[in-house]
C-alpha positions, 0 to 999 in steps of 0.5 A: 506545523504538524500536531504531532509536534504539537499534541492536541488535548482532543486527539482520541488517538495519540500517536505518541512517538507516533509510529512505535505502537502497532496497537493503536491507542483505544478512543478517546477517554476522560477519566478512564470512561469511554467517550459517548460516540456523540462526544467524540464527534462533537471533540473532532469537529472542535479540532478544525479550530486548531487545524482548519480546512484552509490549512489542510488545503495548503501545500507547503514545502519543508525548509531545506527540503532534500531533493529527490535525487539525493532521497532515491540514491539514498534508499538504492543503498539498501538495494540490489544494485543491479535492479536499480536502473530498472526502478528509474526506467519505471518511474521515468515513464510519466510524473504519475509512475514517478509518483508511484516510487516517490513514497520516501520523497513525499513523507518529509512533505507530509510531515511538513503539514498541520494533521489533527494528530487522530491516529490511524494504521497508515497505508503509507503509500496510498495512491490509486494504483494501490488497490484491488480485487483480494479473495478472503479465507472463504474465497469472498472477492472482496475490494479494498487496499493492496499494498502495505510496505510503507504501513506505520501509525500516524494521523490519518490525513498522510493517507487521504492527501497522498491518495488524492494527490494521486489522482490529479496527477494521474488524471493529468497523465492521461490527458483529462481535464482540469474539471475532471481532476476536481471531480476525482478528488471530490469523489474520493473526499466525499465518499470517505466522509460519508463512509466515515459517518457510517462507520462511526454509528457502527457497532465494532463487531460489525465494522470488523466485518465490513467488506466491499464485495462484488454487489458494491462494486457494481453499484458504484459502476454505471450501465455503460462501464459494466461489461469491461467491470464484469470482465475484470472480476471474471479475470480475477476469479481466474486468478489461481494456482492451476492457472500460474503454474501453467504459466510462470512453469515449464517441464524441464526433464522430469521436473517443473520448474520457473520460467527465466524471463530476465532480468524480470523472472530469473533464478539467481546467484545460489549463495548470499555472503558465501552461505547457499541460497537454497539452505537460507530458503528452507529455514527462512521458510522454517521461520516463517511456519513457526510463527503461523496459527496452527491450522495454517502451519499444518496446511502449509507444512503439507507442501513441498518446495519446488523451485524459486526465482527472483521476480521484479515487481511494481515500481517502489518495491524494485530493488528489494528482494522478491521471489515467487516460490512453487510448492506442490502437495500431493501431486503437480495438480495441487500447487502453491505460489508464494511472493516473498517479499523483502521488508525494509523500514517504512519510509515514514520512520524519520518521521512518525518513529520506529514501529515496535515490531523489530522485524519489518515483515511483522510490521507489514503483516500487522498493518495489513491485518489492521487496513484489510481485515481478511488477508490471505491466509498464508500472510506472515512474517519471518527472516533469514539469517544470512550469517551473525547479524546480518538478517533480512526481514520478509513477509510471504502471501499467495502470489495470485490466488483471486487477486487482481490489481488496478492499473491506471491506463489501457485496460485499467482506469481511464478517464471514463471510468475514473470517477468511478473507481474513486468512490470506491477509493475513498470508501476502502480507504474510510473503511481501513482507517475505521478499522484501525482508528476513531472513526467517530473523531474523524467523521466529526472534524472531517463533517460532510460538507464540499469545504473539506472536499475543495481543501483536499483539492487544493492541496492535490493540484498544489502537490501535483505541481511539486510532484512534476517539479520533482519529475522534472529534476529526476528526468534532467538527471537521467539525461545528464547520466547522474541517474542511470536507467535500463534500456527497454529492449532489456526488459522485455 
């Protein structure tokens, strides 16, 4: 079972009631002294005697496993009921689409697997479509993890196992072969090992300044795929607030408004629990602004809110409150678009414990800062108080300022370029884990042999079968009318 149930003496960063610590424990110490890199490498390697690679490669379903439908129905209880069918319709498209919305389902399975208990800041919903490009504060284009709604501290295996399983599931969805699936997993895990070994020896300040930039990205793509990569980079650089202005808004009389495209983008009811929505949003923005860094608070306060609308995004997030907010500076040529996302408790919480953050927006923001290193300058959390004892936690970030997500399928990750992307996935995950955890301990445990790669592949293929079984249960529930899905024509 998980070493979090039986703490390992050699663990460098104990979870201590798991998710309760946002600032992770320091690297391994002995009698108040920090151990050397070499000692931590050896201690990490010694953990293989307690949790072997062979054990890591086995997927063991939990006893009394809660079924996928029950978990999805439980999640739906805290979401906007009219949007739940849209979430289900998106999950119905393929086993990979289902997997994207099944972080809560897999969380109970990961909690049942053996771990070393070397704690990092987990993404919590790690899969091949949760990476992309984003701009740093200096507008430098970098590659990294881009979804943090489920982030919480926990053992590093949770993320990499969900990631490699997603590679196999996505490959199968694209019609890829078993040999290609194995190649993808090996690319991810071997790059993770390679980069973790590099970060184990790196001074902490240097590590804090590490990013995967344009040159790094290009090195990972062969000449055949460079043209498509160049188009992707160019498109991402063109994602500016002016571009969003032209795409998402239109003039209504003398005022510019967000275009309604129901049910995916629409202006919604003007009251919540009897309280005018506009007033709630203004108070929420004041709450958000009050905790920004001083320089960013001055910048944000120069913009005035013009309009806002609900915007359905992603797969796992559908049903939570998500909005796009349109602000203007001195003129219409100075727009700012922020994305509002409701933040609920992480799906990992039942297994790793509660976050130290009582505000879930602050939990997400803290996790993103640890994993990304240079997030959006407007990234910050807050809360809306609907009425006494009824609040909604949220976080804000820019909508599309030099942001480019990665889709699996046409125009994105294909069977041909998938191996190139997988090396970047393994690299980005290693960088996030090294920023927040003990790279030497993890590197010592993983080593750089194919034995670890094979263990990850064995787990990934086994879990892909579990996911397919859950997907079939989901499809049957849809056919039987137990799960409601939106009609495609209503989503155009």
